[in-house]
PAKE-916429 format. One record per residue: residue in three letters; x, y, z of N, C-alpha, C, CB in turn. Coordinates in steps of 0.1 Angstrom, whole numbers, plus 2048, in hexadecimal, padded with zeros to 3 digits. Glycine has a CB too. Example, Ala and Ser with C-alpha at 12.3 -4.5 7.8 and 13.67 -1.06 7.14 Angstrom:
2
ala8847C784E87B7D384E8847DF84E8717D385A ser8807EA8478897F584788180084F88D7FA839 
END
This chain:
227
unkEDCBC4CDDEDCBCDCE9ED2BC9CF0EDCBDBCE5 unkEC5BCBCE9EB8BC7CF0EB8BB5CF5EAABCACE5 unkEC0BACCEDEC2B9FCF5EC8BA2D03ECBB96CED unkED3BA9D01EDEBAAD0AED6BAFD1DEEABB9D02 unkECDBB7D16EC7BC0D24EBCBB4D29EBEBD3D1F unkEB6BACD24EADBA3D28EB4B92D2BEA2BA5D1D unkEC0B94D27EC5B86D2DEC9B86D3FED4B83D24 unkEC7B91D44ECCB92D4DEBAB8FD5AED5BA1D4C unkEB1B88D51EA6B84D57EA5B77D52E99B8CD54 unkEAEB6ED4BEABB62D46EB2B59D50EAFB60D36 unkEABB51D56EAFB49D61EBAB3DD5CEA2B42D67 unkEC8B44D64ED1B3DD5DED5B31D62EDAB44D5B unkEDAB2BD56EDDB16D59EEDB15D5BED8B08D47 unkEF3B0FD65EFFB09D64F01AFCD66F06B0FD6C unkF07AF3D5AF09AE9D59F00ADFD5BF12AE9D5E unkEF5AEAD53EE6AE0D52EDBAE2D60EEAACDD52 unkEE2AE9D67ED8AEBD76ED5AFAD71EE1AE9D8B unkEC5AFCD78EBEB09D72EC3B0FD85EA7B05D6A unkECBB1BD84ED1B21D8FEC4B27D95EDCB2BD8B unkEB6B2BD91EADB2ED97EAAB28DA4EA7B2DD8F unkEABB19DA5EAAB14DB2EB2B18DBDEABB07DB2 unkEBFB1BDBBEC7B1EDC4EC2B2CDC9ED5B1EDBF unkEC2B35DBCEBBB42DC1EAFB43DCCEB6B47DB6 unkEA9B37DCAE9BB3ADD0E9EB33DE1E8CB30DC6 unkEA8B2CDE0EABB23DEBEB2B2DDF1EB3B15DE8 unkEBDB33DEFEC5B40DF6EC0B46DFEEC8B49DF0 unkEB5B4BE00EB4B54E10EB1B49E1BEA5B62E11 unkEB0B3EE17EAEB36E24EB9B2EE2BEA5B2CE22 unkEC4B35E21ED0B35E26ED7B3DE2FED4B35E1F unkECFB4AE2EED4B5AE33ECCB55E41ECCB6BE28 unkEC2B49E4CEBEB4BE57EC9B4CE5EEB6B43E5A unkECAB4EE6BED4B4DE76ED0B3EE7DED2B5AE81 unkEDDB3CE7CEDEB2DE81ED8B29E91EEDB2AE80 unkECFB20E95ECDB20EA7EE0B24EB0EC7B0AEAC unkED9B2DEB9EE6B32EC0EE0B33ECDEEDB40EBA unkEE7B38ED9EE7B3AEE7EE5B4AEE6EF6B33EEF unkEEAB50ED9EEAB5DED8EDAB62ED7EF3B61ECC unkED3B5BED4EC7B60EC9EC0B69ED4EBBB52EC2 unkEC1B69EE1EB8B70EECEBCB7DEEAEBAB6CEFC unkEC6B81EE8ECFB85EEDED7B91EE0ED6B78EF3 unkED2B8DED2EDAB8EEC4ED1B9DEC3ED8B7FEB4 unkED8BA9EC2ED0BB5EBDECCBB8EB1ED6BBFEBE unkED2BB0EA8ECBBAEE99EC1BA7E98ED2BA8E8E unkEBFB9CE9EEB2B91EA2EA5B99EA8EB7B86EAF unkEADBA1EB0EA3BA9EB8E9EBB4EB0EA9BAFEC5 unkEA6BBCEA7E9CBC6E9FE92BBBE94EA7BD4E94 unkE97BB2E91E95BABE88E85BA8E8EEA1B9FE86 unkE89BA1E99E78B9BEA0E6CBA9EA1E7CB95EB5 unkE76BB1EA6E6EBC2EA8E64BC5E9BE7CBD2EA9 unkE6BBC7E90E66BCAE84E5FBC0E7CE6FBD0E7E unkE63BB5E7DE54BA9E7BE49BACE82E57B99E7F unkE4CBB1E92E3EBAFE94E36BBDE94E3DBA8EA1 unkE3DBC8E91E38BD4E8DE2FBCFE7CE48BE0E8B unkE37BCAE72E30BC8E67E26BBCE68E39BC8E5C unkE24BB0E74E17BA9E74E0DBAEE7CE19B9CE78 unkE13BBBE86E05BC0E8CDFEBCEE7EE0BBCAEA1 unkE07BD0E77E01BDAE6FDFBBD3E67E08BE4E69 unkDFDBC7E5EDF8BBCE57DEABB8E56DFEBB3E5A unkDEBBB7E65DDEBAEE6ADD5BB4E72DE1BA2E72 unkDD6BBFE72DCEBC8E7EDC3BCCE71DD9BD9E88 unkDC0BCDE66DB3BCCE63DAABBEE66DB2BCFE56 unkDB4BB1E63DAFBA6E65DA5B9FE6FDB7BA2E64 unkD9DB98E71D98B91E7BDA1B86E7DD8CB8DE79 unkD9CB7DE8CD9FB75E8FDA5B69E84D94B73E96 unkD9CB69E79D9FB5CE72DA6B5EE66D93B55E6F unkDABB6FE65DB6B70E5EDC4B6FE62DB5B7AE5A unkDC3B72E71DD0B6FE76DD8B64E79DD0B72E80 unkDCFB59E70DDAB50E6FDE4B4DE64DD6B46E71 unkDDEB56E5DDE8B5AE4EDF7B5FE51DE0B69E45 unkDFAB63E5CE02B6EE67E10B67E61DFEB6EE7D unkE12B5AE67E1EB4FE5EE24B53E51E17B41E59 unkE15B4EE47E17B4DE3EE1EB5DE35E0BB46E3A unkE17B64E39E16B74E35E25B7BE34E0DB7DE43 unkE28B74E43E38B7EE4AE45B77E44E3BB7BE60 unkE3FB65E40E4AB5FE37E4CB62E2FE4CB56E34 unkE3EB67E23E3FB6DE17E46B76E14E38B71E14 unkE41B81E1CE4AB8FE20E5AB8EE20E44B95E30 unkE5BB83E25E6DB86E2AE76B7DE1DE71B7CE3F unkE68B76E17E6FB6FE0BE72B78DFEE66B61E06 unkE66B7DDFBE67B83DF0E75B8FDF4E58B89DED unkE73B98E02E7FBA2E02E8BB9AE05E7DBAFE0C unkE8CB91E03E9CB89E07E9CB87DF7E9EB79E14 unkE96B80DEFE99B80DDDE9BB90DD6E87B78DD4 unkE8FB9ADDCE91BA8DD3E9EBACDD7E85BB6DD5 unkEA0BA9DE1EB2BB0DEBEBDBA8DE2EB5BA9E02 unkEBBB9EDE6EC6B94DDFEC7B97DD0EC2B83DE1 unkEC0B9CDC9EBEB9DDB9EC8BA4DB4EB1BA3DB4 unkEC9BAFDC1ECDBBFDBEEDDBBBDBAECABCBDCE unkEE4BB1DC1EEFBADDC6EF8BAEDB4EECB9CDCF unkF03BACDB2F08BAEDA6F0AB9ADA5F19BBBDA6 unkF07B9BD97F0BB8CD93F00B83D9EF1FB89D97 unkEF6B85D9CEE9B7FDA0EDCB80D9DEE8B80DAA unkED2B77D9FEC8B73D95EBBB79DA1EC7B5FD8E unkEB1B80D99EA7B81D9EE98B7AD9BEA9B8CD9D unkE97B6ED9FE8AB66DA0E83B6FD9DE86B60DAD unkE7CB77DA6E6EB7EDA3E6EB86D98E69B87DAC unkE7CB89D91E79B8ED83E71B87D77E83B90D7E unkE6EB78D7CE69B6FD74E5BB6DD7AE72B61D73 unkE4EB70D6BE42B73D6EE3AB64D73E3CB7AD62 unkE40B5CD70E3EB4DD72E40B4CD84E4CB42D67 unkE4AB50D8BE4FB4DD94E42B59D9FE61B50D93 unkE43B61D98E37B6BDA1E2CB68D9EE36B7AD9F unkE25B63D93E19B5FD90E15B52D97E19B5FD84 unkE23B4BD98E20B3CDA4E1EB3CDB4E2DB33DA4 unkE1FB4ADB5E1EB52DC4E13B58DC2E28B5DDC8 unkE0CB5FDB9E01B63DBDDF5B5CDBADFFB6DDBB unkDF6B53DB3DEAB4EDADDE2B45DB6DEDB48DA1 unkDEDB3BDBEDE5B35DC8DE4B39DD4DE8B2CDC9 unkDE9B4CDDADE8B4ADE6DD8B55DE3DF6B4EDF1 unkDD9B58DD9DCBB65DD4DC0B57DD3DCEB72DC0 unkDC3B4BDCDDB9B43DCDDB2B3ADD7DBBB3EDC5 unkDBEB3ADE6DB7B34DF1DB2B3FDF8DC0B2ADF8 unkDB4B4DDF9DABB56DFED9DB56DF6DB2B64DFE unkD98B54DEFD90B54DE4D87B46DEBD99B53DD3 unkD8CB3BDE7D88B30DF2D82B35DFDD93B28DF9 unkD8DB34E05D88B38E14D7AB40E15D93B40E1B unkD78B4BE0AD73B55E0BD63B4AE09D7AB63E00 unkD64B45E01D59B38DFAD5BB30E01D5AB31DEC unkD5EB2EE07D5BB20E15D55B26E22D6BB18E1B unkD5EB34E26D55B37E33D4BB3FE33D5CB3BE3D unkD4AB46E26D3FB51E2BD38B55E16D4BB64E38 unkD36B4EE13D34B4EE01D2BB59E01D2DB3FDF9 unkD20B5DE08D19B68E06D1EB70E02D14B6CE0C unkD25B74E0DD31B80E0DD34B81E01D3DB7EE14 unkD3EB78DFED47B75DF8D40B75DE7D4BB68DFF unkD35B73DE4D34B74DD7D2AB83DD7D2EB66DD1 unkD29B85DE5D21B96DDED2CBA1DDDD12B9EDEB unkD3AB9EDD9D3EBA9DDDD40BA8DCAD4CBACDEC unkD3EB9FDC1D3AB9FDB5D2EBA9DB3D37B92DB2 unkD25BB0DBBD1ABB5DB7D15BC0DC3D11BA9DB4 unkD1CBCDDC1D18BD8DCDD08BDBDCDD20BE6DCC unkD0CBDFDD7D00BE3DDFCF6BEADD6D03BECDEC unkCEBBEFDD6CE4BF5DCDCE3BF7DC0CE4BFDDCF unkCECBECDB6CEDBEFDA9CDFBEBDA6CF7BE8DA1 unkCDDBF5D99CCFBF1D92CD1BE4D8BCCABFDD87 unkCC3BE2D87CC2BD3D83CC6BD0D74CB4BCDD87 unkCC7BDCD6BCCABDDD5ECD7BD7D5DCC9BEAD58 unkCE1BDCD66CEFBDDD69CF7BD2D70CF0BE9D71 unkCEBBCAD76CF0BBCD81CFBBB4D77CDFBAED84 unkCF5BAFD6CCFEBA5D63D0DBAAD61CF8BA4D55 unkD0ABB6D5BD19BC0D57D24BBDD63D15BD5D56 unkD1CBC1D6DD25BC4D7BD2BBBED80D21BC6D86 unkD1FBAFD82D27BA1D7ED31B9CD77D21B9BD7A unkD34B9FD6ED3EB99D63D4CBA3D64D35B9CD52 unkD43BB1D6AD51BB8D69D58BB5D74D51BC6D68 unkD51BB7D83D55BB0D8ED62BA1D8CD46BABD93 unkD5BB99D86D5DB8CD87D6CB8CD7CD50B82D82 unkD6CB94D74D78B9AD6AD82B9ED73D75BA8D62 unkD81BA0D80D88BADD87D8EBA4D8ED81BB9D8D unkD83B9CD95D86B91D9FD96B88D98D75B85DA0 unkD92B84D8CD9BB7DD88DACB81D82D94B77D81 unkDADB8CD80DB4B97D7CDC2B9AD8CDA4BA5D79 unkDBCB97D95DC2B9ED9EDCDB96DA2DBABA2DA7 unkDCDB86DA1DD9B82DA3DE5B83D97DD6B74DA7 unkDDCB8AD89DE7B8CD80DF0B98D80DE2B8CD74 unkDE8BA5D8CDEABB1D8DDF4BAED95DE0BB9D90 unkDF3BA5DA1DFCBA4DACE0BB9ADA6DF3B9EDBA unkE08B94D9FE19B8FD98E1EB96D8EE1AB81D90 unkE13B9FD87E1BBA8D7CE23BB0D84E14BB1D73 unkE1EBB8D8EE23BC3D94E32BC3D98E1BBC4D9F unkE34BB7DA1E3ABB3DA9E46BB1D9DE34BA8DB2 unkE46BABD92E4FBAAD86E52BB5D7EE4BBA0D7F unkE47BB7D7AE49BC6D74E4EBD2D78E3FBCBD73 unkE4FBD4D86E56BE1D8EE64BDDD92E4EBE6D9B unkE66BCFD94E77BCCD95E7BBC9D87E7BBBEDA0 unkE79BC6D7AE7CBC3D6DE82BD0D69E6FBBDD65 unkE78BDFD6AE7BBEDD68E85BEFD70E70BF5D6A unkE87BECD7CE93BF3D83E9EBEFD7DE95BF0D93 unkE9EBE1D7FEABBDBD78EB3BE0D6DEA8BD1D73 unkEA5BE3D65EA7BE1D54EACBF4D56E94BDAD46 unkEABBFBD5DEAEC09D5BEBCC06D62EA4C15D62 unkEBFC01D6BECCBFFD71ED6C01D66ECCBF1D77 unkED3BF3D63EDDBEDD55EDEBF8D4AED5BDFD4C unkED3BFCD45ED5C07D3FEE0C12D3FECBC0BD42 unkEDBC1AD4CEE6C20D53EF2C1ED50EE5C1ED5F unkEF5C15D57F00C0CD59F05C0DD4DEFCBFFD5D unkF01C0AD43F05C07D33F0AC17D2FEF4BFFD27 unkF02C20D35F07C2BD2CF10C34D2FEFDC32D28 unkF13C30D41F21C37D49F2AC2ED42F23C35D5D unkF2BC21D42F34C1CD3AF39C24D2BF2EC0FD37 unkF35C23D22F32C24D17F39C34D19F23C20D14 unkF31C41D1DF36C4BD20F43C50D29F2CC4ED24 unkF49C4BD2AF51C4CD36F60C50D2FF52C3CD40 unkF62C46D22F6FC4DD1DF6AC5AD10F7BC40D16 unkF5AC5AD0EF5BC69D08F56C77D11F51C68CFA unkF4FC73D17F46C7ED22F4AC7CD30F36C7BD22 unkF59C7CD37F5AC73D43F4DC7FD4FF6FC72D4A unkF48C87D51F44C8DD5AF31C89D58F49C9DD57 unkF31C89D4CF23C82D47F22C74D4CF21C81D37 unkF2CC6AD4EF2FC5FD4FF2CC5DD5FF3BC5DD49 unkF30C6BD66F35C65D76F27C6BD78F46C6BD81 unkF1EC76D75F13C78D77F0AC6CD74F11C83D72 unkF0CC66D6CF05C59D68F03C4ED72F0CC53D5D unkF10C4BD74F15C44D83F10C48D91F23C47D85 unkF0EC54D8EF0AC5CDA0EF8C56D9FF0CC77DA1 unkEF0C59D94EE0C54D8EEE1C48D91EDCC56D7E unkEE9C3FD8DEEBC34D8DEECC2ED9CEF5C31D85 unkEF1C31DA4EF0C33DB2EE7C33DB9EF4C3ADB5 unkEE4C41DB6ED4C43DB7ECCC3ADBAECDC47DAC unkEC7C38DAAEBEC2ADA5EC2C20DAFEC0C25D95 unkEC9C1BDADECEC0DDB9EC6C0FDC3EDFC0CDC0 unkEC8C19DCAEBFC1BDD9EB4C1BDDAEC0C26DE0 unkEAFC23DCCE9DC1FDC9E99C15DCDE98C1CDBD unkEA1C0ADC1EA2BFADBFE9CBF9DCEEB4BF1DBB unkEAABF6DD2EA7BF4DE0E99BF4DE8EAEBFCDE4 unkE93C02DE8E88C05DECE7BC00DE5E89C10DED unkE7EC03DDCE72BF5DD0E75BE9DD4E76BF3DBD unkE82BE1DD7E7FBD2DDBE75BD5DE8E8FBC7DE1 unkE78BDBDF2E74BD8DFBE60BE0DFAE82BDCE06 unkE62BEADF7E51BEDDF5E4EBE0DEBE4CBFFDEB unkE54BDFDE4E48BD5DDAE45BC6DE3E4FBD0DC6 unkE4EBBFDE8E4BBB5DF5E3EBB9DFCE58BB5E01 unkE40BC2E00E38BC9E0DE2BBC9E02E40BDBE15 unkE29BD1DF9E1BBCFDF4E16BC3DEDE19BDADEC unkE22BBADEBE1EBACDE2E10BA7DEEE30B9DDE0 unkE1ABA6DFBE0FBA1E0CE07BACE0BE19BA0E1F unkE07BB8E0EDFABBEE14DEEBBCE0ADFEBCFE16 unkDF5BBCDF9DE7BBADF1DDFBACDF5DE9BB9DE0 unkDECBA1DF9DE4B94DFCDDCB98E09DEEB87DFF unkDDDB9DE14DD7B9FE20DC8BA8E1ADE2BA6E2B unkDC9BB0E13DBFBB6E11DB3BAFE0ADC3BC1E0D unkDB7BA1E00DAEB98DF9DACB92E05DB3B90DED unkDB5B8BE11DAFB83E19DA5B86E23DB7B7CE1E unkDA7B98E23D9CB9FE2ED8DBA2E25DA4BB0E35 unkD8CB9DE1AD7FB9CE14D79B90E14D7EBA0E08 unkD82B88E17D7CB77E1ED7EB71E25D7CB6DE1A unkD83B7AE31D82B73E40D74B7CE44D93B78E4C 
END
């Protein structure tokens, strides 16, 4: 049973071809094709309005240098949102439940923010490792602690995304199996469990959206410290 629960998080392979590549490119196929209705399309207008509000809220604390990241952060937000939402459909695979993918996104982006800070303002970036007014005997200890916390950031960024999505998927599968087993024995309990599963699915949709936003928001906060 334990193996069956975690089989859904394994990268599926069909005819020797890993389907994670198809899952990663599928959001790109959802983009609308160019047409003459782009300017008058209500759905596209609503999408542009939401993206504009997101970019304005995300980049408001940043300086003009950080605004260069607007396209990258917005694209990453939409990409993660599409991956998380598509993973909730039946017979689909969620690539963001793979720690390798989450860390592959978190580490380079975090490292780029650190390198930008070291290049543009090395004194201020290194000053974050030592709070102002620290007693002299505590300086070596605090430098070590702050350095460790700095390098833990990408790990926390990737693990947070993977763990939240994995926990939700596991809970939905456990409740679905319980409803299927209990239906011949206790139909009332099975119906209640099914209703709870539907509510949990709606909650998982919200979690998928929130986790994509939190991932990008934390990256913007890391960028704010270095620009």
